[in-house]
VOSETI-965191 format. One line per 10 residues: number of its first residue (from 1); their letters; for each residue x, y, z of C-alpha. Coordinates in Angstrom, 3 decimals, decimal comma. Layout:
<nodes>
NUM	a	X:Y:Z; ...
</nodes>
This chain:
<nodes>
1	xxxxxxxxxx	0,101:0,050:-0,053; 1,493:3,269:-0,784; 1,247:6,786:0,203; -0,704:9,546:-1,458; -1,135:13,127:-1,016; -4,785:14,300:-0,317; -5,641:18,353:-0,699; -8,811:19,390:0,683; -10,141:23,266:0,009; -12,855:25,562:-0,565
11	xxxxxxxxxx	-12,637:29,090:-2,107; -12,258:32,175:-0,255; -15,055:34,678:-0,237; -16,687:32,327:-2,324; -20,145:34,028:-1,654; -18,614:37,397:-2,791; -17,300:35,685:-6,562; -20,788:34,398:-6,752; -22,367:37,608:-6,668; -19,836:39,133:-9,248
21	xxxxxxxxxx	-20,633:36,571:-11,835; -16,965:34,605:-12,078; -17,820:31,495:-10,730; -18,037:29,801:-13,577; -14,339:31,499:-14,559; -13,167:30,313:-11,809; -14,079:27,033:-11,754; -12,276:26,696:-14,979; -8,730:28,107:-13,463; -9,245:25,043:-11,008
31	xxxxxxxxxx	-9,900:22,575:-13,860; -7,068:24,388:-16,451; -4,709:24,511:-13,255; -5,042:20,426:-12,713; -4,730:19,706:-16,238; -1,428:22,054:-16,785; 0,399:19,827:-13,845; -0,537:16,904:-15,471; 1,026:18,112:-18,818; 4,243:18,809:-17,315
41	xxxxxxxxxx	4,362:15,124:-16,374; 2,338:12,582:-17,540; 2,782:10,366:-14,466; 1,836:12,795:-11,957; -1,596:11,468:-12,193; -3,392:14,393:-10,261; -7,190:14,193:-10,118; -9,651:16,593:-8,859; -13,152:16,632:-7,781; -15,464:20,034:-6,986
51	xxxxxxxxxx	-18,306:19,689:-4,436; -20,907:22,233:-3,895; -19,470:24,958:-6,077; -17,170:26,497:-3,727; -14,876:23,294:-2,165; -12,518:20,469:-3,681; -10,482:17,740:-3,202; -7,362:16,451:-5,020; -5,827:13,508:-4,876; -1,789:13,362:-5,420
61	xxxxxxxxxx	-0,786:9,955:-6,439; 2,908:11,267:-5,245; 2,911:12,777:-2,024; 6,816:14,366:-2,518; 4,858:16,973:-4,899; 1,578:17,411:-2,958; 2,983:20,771:-1,551; 4,097:22,071:-4,798; 0,474:21,361:-6,275; -1,138:23,013:-3,513
71	xxxxxxxxxx	0,911:26,381:-3,993; 0,312:26,599:-7,268; -3,136:26,233:-6,918; -3,330:29,140:-4,825; -1,070:31,158:-7,345; -3,423:30,410:-10,187; -6,389:31,324:-8,274; -4,653:34,834:-7,295; -2,979:35,583:-10,784; -6,331:35,046:-12,604
81	xxxxxxxxxx	-8,358:37,202:-9,763; -11,352:39,312:-11,200; -14,508:41,165:-10,155; -12,621:43,405:-7,496; -12,278:40,467:-5,556; -8,966:38,292:-4,693; -9,373:35,151:-5,365; -7,665:32,278:-3,063; -8,058:29,294:-1,184; -7,938:27,309:2,138
91	xxxxxxxxxx	-6,143:24,180:1,736; -5,800:21,225:4,355; -2,625:18,862:2,838; -2,920:15,278:4,261; 0,135:12,951:3,440; -0,500:9,512:4,072; -1,765:5,990:2,778; -4,878:5,435:0,394; -6,023:2,252:1,786; -9,700:2,215:-0,074
101	xxxxxxxxxx	-9,043:4,631:-3,663; -12,097:4,218:-5,976; -13,144:6,320:-9,081; -14,834:8,898:-7,044; -12,677:10,678:-4,453; -15,911:11,377:-2,676; -16,159:7,606:-1,902; -12,395:6,773:-1,545; -10,915:6,930:2,124; -7,553:6,298:3,927
111	xxxxxxxxxx	-5,268:7,726:6,162; -4,475:10,557:3,932; -8,239:11,497:3,354; -8,248:11,539:7,285; -5,147:13,522:7,480; -6,254:16,233:4,717; -9,404:16,825:6,488; -7,842:17,511:9,893; -5,514:19,478:8,405; -8,283:21,543:6,880
121	xxxxxxxxxx	-9,883:21,871:10,074; -7,255:23,900:12,009; -7,721:27,105:9,493; -8,965:29,734:10,356; -9,948:33,269:8,530; -6,193:34,243:9,071; -4,543:30,762:7,694; -4,946:29,524:4,823; -2,731:26,480:4,098; -1,861:23,590:6,698
131	xxxxxxxxxx	-0,031:20,272:6,065; -0,746:16,896:8,219; 1,599:13,866:7,745; 1,848:10,178:9,795; 4,864:11,532:11,517; 3,807:13,766:14,505; 7,401:15,454:14,691; 7,588:16,537:10,938; 4,058:17,818:11,192; 4,653:19,794:14,237
141	xxxxxxxxxx	7,903:20,934:12,444; 5,661:21,999:8,964; 3,102:23,819:11,254; 6,050:26,718:11,696; 7,202:26,818:8,378; 4,156:26,474:6,789; 2,752:29,513:8,549; 5,673:31,455:7,505; 4,822:30,293:4,056; 1,236:30,690:3,828
151	xxxxxxxxxx	1,870:34,682:5,076; 4,174:35,306:2,288; 1,745:33,679:-0,255; -1,416:35,372:1,063; 0,697:38,739:0,563; 1,651:37,676:-2,864; 0,048:40,643:-5,564; -1,858:39,403:-8,773; 1,118:40,604:-10,559; 3,772:38,625:-8,842
161	xxxxxxxxxx	1,355:35,462:-9,114; 1,157:36,249:-12,752; 5,139:35,645:-13,264; 5,206:32,940:-10,441; 2,728:30,662:-11,661; 4,487:29,566:-15,027; 8,083:30,116:-13,170; 6,529:26,993:-10,738; 5,143:25,001:-13,387; 7,277:25,287:-15,964
171	xxxxxxxxxx	10,848:26,001:-14,356; 12,029:28,486:-16,996; 15,049:30,468:-17,357; 14,128:34,067:-16,633; 14,967:35,453:-20,142; 12,384:32,814:-21,093; 10,138:33,567:-18,331; 10,054:37,193:-19,297; 9,132:36,698:-22,853; 6,175:33,774:-21,675
181	xxxxxxxxxx	4,503:36,684:-19,335; 5,970:39,732:-21,851; 7,764:41,492:-19,216; 11,659:42,572:-19,109; 14,196:40,522:-17,732; 14,874:42,943:-14,903; 11,117:43,546:-14,130; 10,645:39,763:-13,872; 13,648:39,251:-11,199; 12,248:42,178:-9,345
191	xxxxxxxxxx	8,898:40,712:-8,855; 10,543:36,864:-8,013; 13,145:38,618:-5,638; 10,010:41,008:-3,852; 8,068:37,501:-3,865; 10,210:35,900:-1,230; 10,340:32,982:-4,098; 13,553:31,685:-2,740; 12,236:31,107:1,141; 8,949:29,447:-0,716
201	xxxxxxxxxx	11,206:27,600:-2,837; 13,527:26,623:0,079; 10,481:25,559:2,114; 9,157:23,089:-0,546; 12,404:21,669:-0,509; 12,944:20,576:3,094; 9,548:19,240:2,966; 10,687:17,101:0,054; 13,651:16,375:1,843; 11,698:15,145:4,936
211	xxx	9,261:13,208:3,081; 11,622:11,352:1,405; 13,384:9,900:4,398
</nodes>
């Protein structure tokens, strides 16, 4: 039985977004983001189901990339914000065994699903991301670093997110990234630096290192 990653999420201020008439576009952004992540590596096999219009659950076959997937989801939403409201999501990331996996995510069950739900339940109005693993010491370590990373991501501007998204998705050179987003390399460099993306990258690498162990 192998470990998987499960991300349980909901849209922040979904009622406001619904009133602005952008619900369908927001859901399309979610769906397209999962497709684009899968397109970067066919073995990822990431699956998502959306419930009640503003809640969703994502199953990540390889837990080592679950954190990156969660961050990319948030970046995509922020970058595509419309209607005068900022788009974002609250995400509970759970790592563990998937004892009962079927085609319907809603009917699947296992440790990873329970951990994801527990992580999501810890979120309050000031937090958007939490990670739970079977290792309590690792989970406790992550609770501190995740709080810092969460604060950084929550404060990214839409302009920063529009540059960060393709950078995280495809890891291009800054020159290629500048061409992709239609900005000068100098502007791209300043946006990436101001976003403290290096700290997010170090956080993600630490997560991957500990998970591999």
